[in-house]
N, C-alpha and C positions, 0 to 999 in steps of 0.2 A: 825574263823576270815577269813580263806581263802575263805570260801563260800561267805561271805559278800563281800570280795574283788572282787571275780569273778562276782558277781551280779552287783557291781558298774561298773566294766569294761564293762560288757554287756550293761548296761544302757547308758554308755558313747558312745558306738559304735552305738547303734540304735537311739540315739538322741530323745528319748521319753521325753516329759516334765513331771514335777511332777503332782501328782493327782490334780484335779480341786476342789476347794472349791466353790460350786455354790452360797454360801452365800456372797462371796466376790464381791464387785461391779466391773464393767468394764466400760471402756469409749466407748460409742457408736460413739463419734467423731473420733475414730481411723478408721472408715469406710470411711471417707471423701476422695474423689478422687480415690478410688479403682475402677477398672473396673471388674465387676463380671458377669459371665455367669451363667444362670440358665436354665436347661432343664425342660420342663413341667412347665414353669413359668407363664402361663396364668390363673392358678386356683390353689386352694388348698394351700399346704405349699409354693409352688413356688410363688404364688401371695402374700402370707403373707411376705415372705422374700423380695420380690421386693419392696413392699410398705414401709416396715420398713427401708431397707437399702437406698432406694432412698431418703427418708425423712431426712436421716442423711448424705447426700452428696456423696453417692456412685453413680457411673455410671453403670446402670444395663442393661444388654442385655438379653432378654428372648427368648427362642425358644419353639415352641409348634406346634401342628397341628391344633389348633383351631384359625384360622387366624382372624376371626371376633372379637373374645374375646380378643386375644392378641393385636391387633391394637388398640382396644377401651381402653384397660387397659393402654397401653403406652401413648396414647393421654391424658388420665385422669391424670396420674402421672406427665407427662411433664407439664401440666397446673398447677398442684398443687405445684410442686417444682420449676418451672421456669427453669428446666434443660433439654436442648434438647439432651443430650447425652444418654438418655434412648432409646432403640430400640427394636423392635420386628422383628424376623426373623423366617420364617417358618422352622421347624425342625422336621422330623420324626426320632426319636432316633433309630428305628430298621433299618433304611436305612443308611449305611455307608457313601455314598456320600452326603446325606443330612446333616449329622453331620459335614463332612469335610467342606462343604460350609458354615455351620453355624459358625464354628470356624474361618474360613478364613475371612468371612465378619465381624465378631465381632472384630477381631484384627485390621482390617482396620478402623472400626468405632470408636475404642477406642481413646480417646483424646491423649494418649501417645503411641498409636499404639502397645499396649501390653495387656496381660490379667493377672490380679492379682489373680483371684480366679475362680474356676469352681464348680458349685453345680450340682451333678448328681442326680437330683430330680425327673425326669419323672418316673411315675409308675402308674399302674392300679391294680385293684382288681376285676377281672371278676368273676361273679358267674355263675353257671350252665355250667361249662366247661365239665362236665361229664367225667373227667379223670378217676375217680374211678368207675363210673357207666355208662359206654358207652351205647349208644342207638343202636338199630338195631342189637341185638345180634344174630338174625336169618340170618343175611347177610352171604354171602359166605366168605367174608373177614372182619376182624375187622375194624371199622371206624378209620380214622386218628384223633388223638387228636387235640384239639384246643390249641396251645401253645403260643397264643398271649401274655398272662400274663408273661410267661417266657421270651419271646422275648423283651418285653418292659422293664421289671424289671431287667433283668440280661444282656442279649445281648446288649441292649441299654446302660447300665451302663458301660459295658466293652469298647464299642466304645468311650464313653465320657471320661473314665479314660485314655484310650490310647492316645486320642487327647490332653488331659490335660497334660500328661507327655511330649508331644511334644512342646506345646506352653508355658507352665509355665516357664521352664528354660530359654526361649528366651524373657522373659518379660524385656524390657529395664529398666535400672537403678535398677534392683532387685538384692538382695543378697540371698545367700542360706539361707533357713529357718533354724532357730535354737531356742531352748528354751531360749537362752541368747539374742535374738534379742530385739530391742527397738521399740515397737509399737508406732504409732503416725499418725496423719493426713498426707496424702500425701506419706506415706511410701509404697514403692512397695512391693508386696507380691508374694508368690508362694503357693497357697493353693487349695487343692482338698477336697471338703466336700461330702462325700457319705451319701445318705439317705437310710438306711435299715429299719428295723422294729423289734419290739419284736418278730415277726414271724421269724426273722433271728436268734433268740436265743432259741426259744421254738417252738415246732410244734403247728399248729392250725388245728384241725381236720376239714376235708372237704375242705381245701384250699391247696392241695399239690403243685400246681404250684406256688402259691404265696409264700408259705413257702420255697420251693426249691430255688426260685429266691432270696429271701431275705437272706437265709443262704449263698447263693453265694456272695452277696454283703458283708456280714460279713467276709467271707473268703478272698475276695479281699482286704478289709481293713487291715486284719491281715497280708496279704502278702506284700502289698505296704508299710505299715508303717515301715517295717523292712529294706527296700531297697531304698525308695524314697529319703532319705536324700542324697544319692549319687548325685542326680540332684538338691538338695536343695529344694525339694518339701515337704511340710507338709501335711499329710493326716489325716483327722478326720472323725468321723461318728456320725450320729444321729439314734437312734432306737426308734421311737415313739411307744407307746402302742396304744390301741384303742383310737383314738382322735375324738372329736365331729365334724366330717366333713361328707359331702355327701358320702364319701368312705365307710362308715358303712351302709350296707343295713338294711332294716326294721327288717328282721329276726335276724340280729346281735344285733340290739338295744334291741330286746326282750330278747335275751340270756344274755345281759349285764345289764339288768334292775336291779337296786339296787347295782351293783358292782362299779359304777363310771366309768367315761371316762375322758380322758385328754382334755385339752383345747388347741386350735390351737396357742394361744398367748404364751403358755409355750414352744411349739416347736420352734416358731419364736425367742423367747428370747434365748433359748439354742443355736440355730444356729447362732444368732447374736454374742453371746459370743465367739464362736469358730471362726467366721469370722473376728471379730474386733481385737482379741488378737493374734498377730502373734507369740507369744511365745508358744502357745498351739500346740503341735505336737504329733500325735499318740494317741489321746484320743477318747473314745466312750461314748456317753451319752444316757441314756434311759429316755424318757419323758412319764409320765403317769398321773393318777389322783394325785392331791395334797393331801398328807397324813401326819399325825403326826408321829414322831419317839420318842423313849424313850431315856434315857441318854446314852445308848450304841449305838445309831444309828439304832436300830432295829425298823422295822415298827410296828405300833400298829394297831389294827383292826378298829380304829375309824377314819372316814374321817375328814379332817381338815376343818370343817365347818366355823371356824372363819378366815380362810385364812392363818393360820400359817402352818408350815411344809414345805415340799419340793415336787416338782413335777419332779425333775431331779436327776438322780443317774448315777454314772459311771459304765460302763460295760467293761469287758476285761481290767480293770485298771492295774492289777498287773500280768497279765499272762506272761509278759516279764520275770518275776522272776521265773516263773514255766515252762510253755510250751516252750517258746522260749529259756529259759535257758537250758532246756533238749535238744532242737535241737542243740544249740551251743556246748553242751558237746558231743553230738553224732558226730557232724562234727569234733571236735577235736580228738575224738577216731578214726574215720575213717582215718583222716590224719596221726595219729600216726601209725596205721596199715600199711598204704601205705609207710610211711617212713621206717618202720622196714623191709618191703619187699625189699626196695631199687630198684635200676635200673633193677635188674634181674627180680623182680616181675612185673615191668612195661613192660619190653620187652616181658615177657611171655604173659601178657594180650594182648599186641598189636598183637602178632603172632596169638593168638586165635581169635582176632577180624577179622584179615585179612582172616583167614582160615574158619571162620564161614559160609559164603555163600557157599563155596565149600563143606563143610561137610553137609550142609542142602540139597544141590542139590544131593549129592551122596546118601543120606539116603532116597530119594524119591523112 
């Protein structure tokens, strides 16, 4: 009973919402009047999110480096929705100042001068980076690796998340995010949605930089969801499997032949659920091919050709009860040790800290 009580207490502290039943309906109308920023919004998942959310009344501001495509997309969506509060702003996610300018301009352009949600979507999957098989091995020095994938997929996401934690708590008329919040049209929000990948959960041979960067995004999600509630921010994550987009090269399609790939609309739907429902906090969803499951919820080897089954599952759904609970117990143990040592132990550690530089210099 005590273990259950401890787990409940931990769940109360971290403000994680209950598991998501993806079969339950949600209200897309809850998106209405939200101001949402999307990096990498001119194509791919970003474009899909933009079109869907704008269609249902959100004010969407996209950032990208493809200026021609971004401007054309915004003009098209403005005409279709009749909403002039959609904007395109040039944004290179690997450039800190470019992201700073993007967020500042977006807040100024927002109808209520605030930002309700940020989607750290920008990402690339470069091939032939030769990280594991560098060229010019006869050169006097090894060649410098191409780290562009890492810079876009992780450094850029860190910049985006850092700026989100600055702007979201300052969203006018917004309250701290909570699983007990009441979602609805026009309700202000504080939401950071991270886009990782199944490559952030499992290795993908031949794509070390992509895998490393996406593992980093998963790590960022697990870190932030434990502490972001202090500023009232809810953090969620999507981990798409191989999805039928131009991001999959021809060789990848050959490898995946017969195995099935996911559909972009399933990714957009999963993201829309997390974006619309402000009660969802600290959850991660994997999106892949739609498959059938048995009575126990286990996957069957038969693809759901009739359209039944599910394309979305939760990942890291219960690790607050395992991994984070272990961390909490470890912290309590360390605090107990410190308490038992008392002020004498603290004073001794302080003396050692002060004398450490002197001892290091003397030992040289």
